C-alpha positions in Angstrom: 219.6 138.7 79.2 217.5 142.1 79.3 214.3 142.0 81.3 211.1 143.1 79.5 208.1 144.3 81.1 204.9 143.3 79.1 202.2 145.7 78.5 198.9 144.4 77.4 195.6 146.3 76.2 192.5 144.3 75.3 189.8 144.9 72.8 187.0 142.7 73.5 183.7 142.4 71.2 180.6 140.8 72.8 177.2 140.2 70.7 174.5 141.5 72.6 171.4 139.6 73.1 168.7 141.6 71.3 165.5 140.5 69.7 166.4 142.2 66.3 169.6 143.2 64.7 171.5 146.5 65.2 169.8 148.9 62.5 167.3 146.7 60.9 164.2 144.4 62.0 165.9 140.9 61.5 165.7 138.5 64.0 169.0 138.3 66.0 169.3 134.6 66.4 172.9 133.3 67.2 171.6 129.6 67.0 170.1 129.8 63.4 171.7 127.0 61.3 170.1 127.7 58.0 172.5 130.5 56.1 171.4 133.5 55.1 167.8 133.2 56.8 167.8 136.2 58.9 168.5 139.0 56.3 166.7 141.9 54.7 167.6 144.7 52.3 168.9 146.9 55.0 171.7 144.5 56.5 172.5 143.6 52.8 172.9 147.3 52.3 170.8 147.3 49.1 170.3 150.8 47.5 168.1 153.1 49.0 167.7 151.4 52.3 168.1 153.5 55.5 169.2 152.0 59.1 167.4 152.6 62.0 169.1 152.5 65.6 168.3 149.6 68.1 167.4 151.3 71.4 167.5 148.0 73.4 171.2 147.7 72.0 172.0 151.1 73.1 170.4 150.6 76.6 172.2 147.5 77.1 175.7 149.0 76.4 174.8 151.9 78.5 173.8 149.5 81.4 177.4 147.7 81.1 178.9 151.1 81.2 176.8 151.7 84.5 178.1 148.6 85.8 181.7 149.2 85.1 181.3 152.7 87.0 182.1 154.6 84.0 181.1 158.2 82.5 178.0 157.5 80.4 177.6 159.9 77.2 175.2 162.9 77.2 175.6 162.9 73.4 176.7 160.2 71.0 176.7 159.4 67.3 177.5 156.6 64.9 180.3 156.7 62.3 181.4 154.7 59.2 184.5 152.7 59.5 185.5 152.4 55.8 187.2 149.2 54.8 186.4 146.4 52.1 186.2 142.8 53.1 183.5 140.2 51.8 181.7 139.9 55.0 180.9 143.6 55.1 177.9 144.0 52.8 178.3 147.8 52.8 181.8 148.5 52.2 181.9 150.1 55.6 180.9 149.0 59.0 178.7 151.5 61.4 180.5 152.0 64.5 181.4 154.5 66.9 184.7 156.9 67.0 184.7 160.3 68.3 181.6 160.0 70.6 181.4 156.6 72.3 178.6 155.4 74.7 180.7 154.9 77.8 184.3 156.5 78.8 186.2 155.0 81.7 185.3 152.7 84.4 187.0 149.7 85.9 186.7 145.7 85.9 188.8 143.3 87.9 191.3 145.9 88.7 191.8 146.9 85.2 190.8 150.4 83.9 188.6 150.7 81.0 189.1 153.3 78.0 185.8 153.2 76.4 182.8 151.0 75.4 181.0 151.6 72.3 178.4 150.0 70.1 178.6 148.9 66.4 177.5 146.2 64.0 178.9 142.7 63.6 180.0 141.3 60.1 179.0 138.4 58.4 180.6 135.1 58.9 183.0 133.6 56.3 183.3 129.7 55.7 186.2 128.3 53.7 185.8 125.1 51.9 188.9 124.1 50.1 189.3 126.8 47.2 186.1 128.4 47.6 184.7 130.7 50.5 180.9 131.1 51.2 179.5 133.6 53.4 176.4 133.4 56.0 175.1 137.1 56.3 172.9 136.0 59.2 175.3 137.5 61.8 175.9 140.8 59.7 174.3 143.7 61.4 174.1 141.9 65.0 174.4 144.6 67.8 178.1 144.2 68.8 179.5 145.9 72.0 183.4 146.6 72.0 185.1 147.4 75.3 188.7 148.7 75.2 190.9 148.5 78.1 193.9 150.7 79.2 197.4 149.2 78.5 197.4 148.2 82.2 197.7 144.4 82.1 201.1 142.9 82.5 200.6 139.2 82.5 198.6 136.6 80.4 196.9 135.2 83.2 195.6 138.5 84.2 194.2 139.2 80.7 192.6 135.9 80.7 190.9 136.6 84.0 189.8 140.1 82.9 188.1 138.3 79.9 186.4 135.9 82.2 185.1 138.5 84.3 183.8 140.6 81.6 182.0 137.3 80.5 180.3 136.9 83.7 179.2 140.5 84.2 177.5 140.4 80.7 175.8 137.4 81.7 174.7 138.6 85.1 173.3 141.7 83.4 171.4 139.5 80.9 173.1 141.7 78.0 174.5 138.6 76.1 175.7 135.1 76.6 179.2 135.8 75.3 179.9 132.3 74.2 183.4 132.3 73.0 183.0 128.9 71.3 180.0 130.3 69.1 181.8 133.5 68.4 179.6 135.6 70.6 182.6 137.1 72.4 186.2 137.6 70.6 189.3 139.1 72.3 191.9 140.9 70.7 195.3 141.5 72.5 197.6 144.5 72.0 201.1 143.5 73.3 204.3 145.4 73.6 207.5 144.9 75.8 209.1 147.7 77.5 212.7 148.4 79.1 213.5 151.3 81.2 209.9 152.6 81.2 210.2 153.0 77.2 206.9 151.4 75.7 208.0 149.1 72.9 206.3 148.5 69.4 202.7 147.3 69.6 201.4 144.0 68.1 197.9 143.0 67.9 196.7 139.4 68.0 192.9 139.3 66.4 190.0 137.2 67.1 191.1 135.0 70.0 188.2 132.6 70.7 188.9 130.9 74.1 190.0 131.8 77.4 192.8 129.4 77.2 193.7 130.6 73.8 193.8 134.3 75.3 196.5 133.0 77.8 198.5 131.0 75.7 198.5 133.4 72.7 199.9 136.3 75.0 202.5 134.3 76.5 203.6 133.0 73.2 203.7 136.5 71.8 205.6 137.9 74.9 208.1 135.2 74.4 208.4 135.6 70.6 209.1 139.6 71.0 211.6 138.8 73.7 213.6 136.5 71.3 213.2 139.2 68.4 214.6 141.8 70.7 217.5 139.8 72.2 218.8 139.2 68.7 218.9 143.0 68.3 216.3 143.0 65.6 212.9 145.3 65.6 209.4 144.1 66.6 207.2 144.9 63.6 203.9 146.8 64.3 201.5 144.3 62.9 198.3 142.4 63.2 198.9 138.5 64.0 196.6 135.6 64.2 196.6 132.6 66.7 197.0 129.1 65.3 195.5 127.1 68.2 196.9 123.7 66.7 200.6 124.9 66.2 200.3 127.1 69.2 201.8 129.9 67.6 200.8 133.4 66.4 201.5 134.2 62.7 201.6 137.5 60.7 198.5 138.5 59.0 198.9 142.2 57.9 200.4 145.3 58.5 198.6 147.0 61.7 196.2 149.6 60.4 195.8 153.1 62.2 192.5 154.9 62.6 193.0 157.2 59.8 193.0 154.3 57.5 189.4 153.6 58.1 188.6 157.2 57.1 185.9 157.7 59.9 183.1 160.2 59.5 179.6 160.6 61.0 177.1 158.4 59.3 174.7 160.7 57.5 171.8 158.4 57.7 171.6 158.0 61.4 170.4 160.8 63.9 172.5 162.2 66.7 171.8 160.7 69.9 170.9 163.2 72.9 171.3 160.4 75.6 170.6 163.1 78.4 166.9 163.7 77.0 166.0 160.0 77.3 164.8 158.9 80.7 165.5 155.1 80.2 169.2 156.0 79.8 169.6 158.1 82.7 172.4 156.7 85.3 169.6 156.5 88.0 167.4 154.5 86.0 170.2 152.3 84.9 171.8 151.8 88.5 168.4 150.5 89.7 168.5 147.6 87.3 172.0 146.5 88.3 171.3 144.2 91.1 174.0 142.3 92.9 177.1 142.6 90.5 179.6 139.5 90.4 182.4 141.3 92.4 179.9 142.4 94.9 178.7 138.8 95.4 182.1 137.5 95.9 183.1 139.8 98.5 179.7 138.9 100.3 180.5 135.3 100.3 184.1 136.0 101.5 182.7 137.9 104.3 180.7 134.8 105.3 184.0 132.7 105.7 183.6 130.7 102.3 186.9 129.0 101.0 188.0 131.2 97.9 187.1 128.3 95.4 183.8 127.8 96.9 182.9 131.6 96.7 184.3 131.7 93.1 182.2 128.7 91.9 178.8 130.2 93.5 179.6 133.4 91.7 180.3 131.8 88.2 177.6 129.3 88.6 174.6 131.2 89.3 172.4 128.1 89.6 174.7 127.0 92.6 174.7 130.4 94.0 170.9 131.1 93.9 170.5 127.8 95.6 173.1 128.6 98.5 171.5 132.1 98.9 168.1 130.5 99.7 169.9 128.1 102.2 171.5 131.2 103.8 168.2 132.9 104.6 167.9 130.4 107.5 171.7 129.5 108.1 173.7 129.8 111.3 177.5 130.7 110.8 177.9 126.8 111.2 175.3 125.9 109.0 176.6 128.2 106.1 180.2 126.9 106.0 178.8 123.3 106.1 176.3 123.9 103.5 178.7 125.6 101.2 181.2 122.4 101.5 178.6 119.9 100.6 177.2 122.1 97.8 180.5 122.8 96.5 181.5 119.0 96.6 178.9 116.7 97.0 176.1 118.0 94.8 178.3 119.8 92.3 180.0 116.6 91.6 176.6 114.7 91.0 175.1 117.7 88.9 178.5 117.0 86.6 178.0 113.6 86.4 174.3 114.3 85.5 173.4 112.1 88.6 170.4 114.4 89.4 167.6 116.5 87.7 168.9 119.9 86.1 166.1 121.8 87.7 166.7 120.3 91.1 168.6 123.5 92.3 165.9 125.7 91.1 163.2 124.3 93.2 163.2 126.4 96.6 161.8 123.5 98.5 164.9 121.5 97.9 167.1 124.3 99.6 164.9 124.1 102.6 165.2 120.4 102.7 169.0 120.7 102.3 169.0 123.1 105.1 167.3 120.4 107.2 169.8 117.8 106.3 172.7 120.4 107.4 171.0 120.7 111.0 170.7 117.0 111.0 174.7 116.8 110.8 175.3 119.8 113.1 173.0 118.3 115.8 174.6 114.6 115.4 171.8 113.1 114.0 173.8 112.0 110.8 177.2 111.2 110.6 179.0 112.6 107.3 178.7 109.2 105.7 174.8 109.1 106.7 174.6 112.6 105.3 176.1 111.9 102.0 173.8 108.8 101.7 170.7 110.7 102.7 171.7 113.4 100.1 171.8 110.9 97.4 168.2 109.9 98.3 167.1 113.4 98.5 168.1 114.2 94.7 165.8 111.2 93.7 162.8 111.7 96.2 160.6 114.5 97.4 160.6 113.1 101.1 162.2 115.1 103.9 165.7 114.0 105.1 164.6 113.0 108.6 162.2 110.3 107.1 164.7 109.3 104.1 167.3 108.6 106.9 164.9 106.8 109.1 163.6 104.7 106.5 167.0 103.9 105.3 168.4 103.1 108.7 171.1 106.1 108.3 170.5 108.0 111.5 173.4 108.3 113.6 173.4 106.1 116.7 174.3 108.0 119.9 172.4 105.6 122.4 175.4 104.9 125.1 173.8 101.8 126.0 173.9 100.1 122.5 177.2 101.8 121.6 179.0 100.2 124.9 178.2 96.7 123.8 180.1 97.7 120.5 183.0 99.2 122.4 183.3 96.3 124.7 183.4 93.9 121.6 186.2 96.0 119.9 188.4 96.1 122.9 188.0 92.5 123.5 189.0 91.9 120.0 192.0 94.6 120.0 193.8 94.0 123.4 197.1 95.1 122.0 195.8 98.2 120.5 194.0 98.8 123.7 197.3 98.4 125.7 199.1 100.9 123.1 196.5 103.6 124.0 196.7 103.0 127.9 200.3 103.5 127.2 199.9 107.1 125.5 199.8 106.0 121.8 197.3 108.5 120.3 196.9 107.0 117.0 195.7 103.7 118.8 192.3 105.7 119.9 191.5 106.5 116.3 192.2 103.0 115.2 189.7 101.7 117.8 187.2 104.3 116.9 187.4 103.3 113.2 186.9 99.6 114.0 183.8 100.6 116.4 182.4 102.8 113.2 182.9 99.6 110.9 181.1 97.4 113.6 178.1 99.8 113.7 178.0 99.9 109.8 178.9 103.9 109.8 176.0 104.8 112.2 177.7 105.4 115.4 178.4 108.7 116.6 182.2 109.0 116.7 182.0 111.6 119.8 180.3 109.2 121.7 182.3 106.3 120.8 185.5 108.3 121.7 184.1 109.0 125.2 183.1 105.4 125.8 186.6 104.2 124.7 188.2 106.6 127.1 186.0 105.7 129.8 186.6 101.9 129.5 190.5 102.3 129.3 190.5 104.8 131.9 193.5 103.7 134.5 
């Protein structure tokens, strides 16, 4: 069986979070439930109407381009992409062809071809034998990012889409919720042998990260089977059936000349270099810390990769952690990351805490104090977890909560010596086993002493007392 090397390029559409639509003053509201509420003569393409470019949408696309390290256009223009479909009111889509806003750049190690701006289509809803169209989405600013054909696995493609969604959210240019259709992925896949690129097949409008990976994996397997039979892979557009978990043929793949692009005569040319707000210096100053930079920073602190990734992907947790870092030693940093990513994250997911608890900076300071108490031996791991649970429902400081609820760790040697003497008297055989060199016997004795102290005893102190008592 021949070995085929997959080559994958992605085209990702993401709606931008603007106040109004791309070329008119209608509200851009992805959560609007009433059909055809946010429409006007411009976005419905009534005769005699003229579009006006949304400056905010251009700014946000250029902001993405600067974050990607791409080359920002000094000149750009909009084109008409001609094709007929019921969800295109004008019979053409205003898009960009020859002069996109951004060229080049990289994300997650994948080179970018271009990023351009266009308008979204309406939404078709099929009910039995009839179809209805909701034009609320028609004309919404839609950013399209095209990668180079430089991806070679389904997992890499899915990861790229996740990283793009994360970047868009960090920049506050869009929410990119795939389940709402705010971000849609199209994958171009071909199989090559001996460095000869095979026929490209496009999978349209994939609407979840899981589906991106599964659709690409299926298509690689399908094309491999076609080639193994000696047949030819057809250049076509296919869809993804999420129920049957297969791709299916939709139509012959169009080429750019099929759309008969030409500059839109109703829109002015954009001299990007003449607009101060669109300068690279101005845009770069607005970027802040990007997801990849934040991930590197957390890794440099020694965080576990999963914890670092969680804090990057969930800024609510990452921002809380960053407040903790302001007064953290290296030991406290790692301990805090562990408790935050496990205990607090678990309670947040189970809705055992108020959603705004992580937003309050005073809680980050209280949490830091709790971690210091663990490091200083004032609280055991069990005591810290119990105190933390109380902190999530109280504004008291952790010292008071631990003291009031009898959770402070006992380190008084006099008090613990009494417990050790009792355990050794009850477990003479285990004591003999330890004296004869069986190391696990010590852990058993410590466990029994901890149980006797209701978990409040300092394990390190117990070990010292037991070893001293059994010293030959």
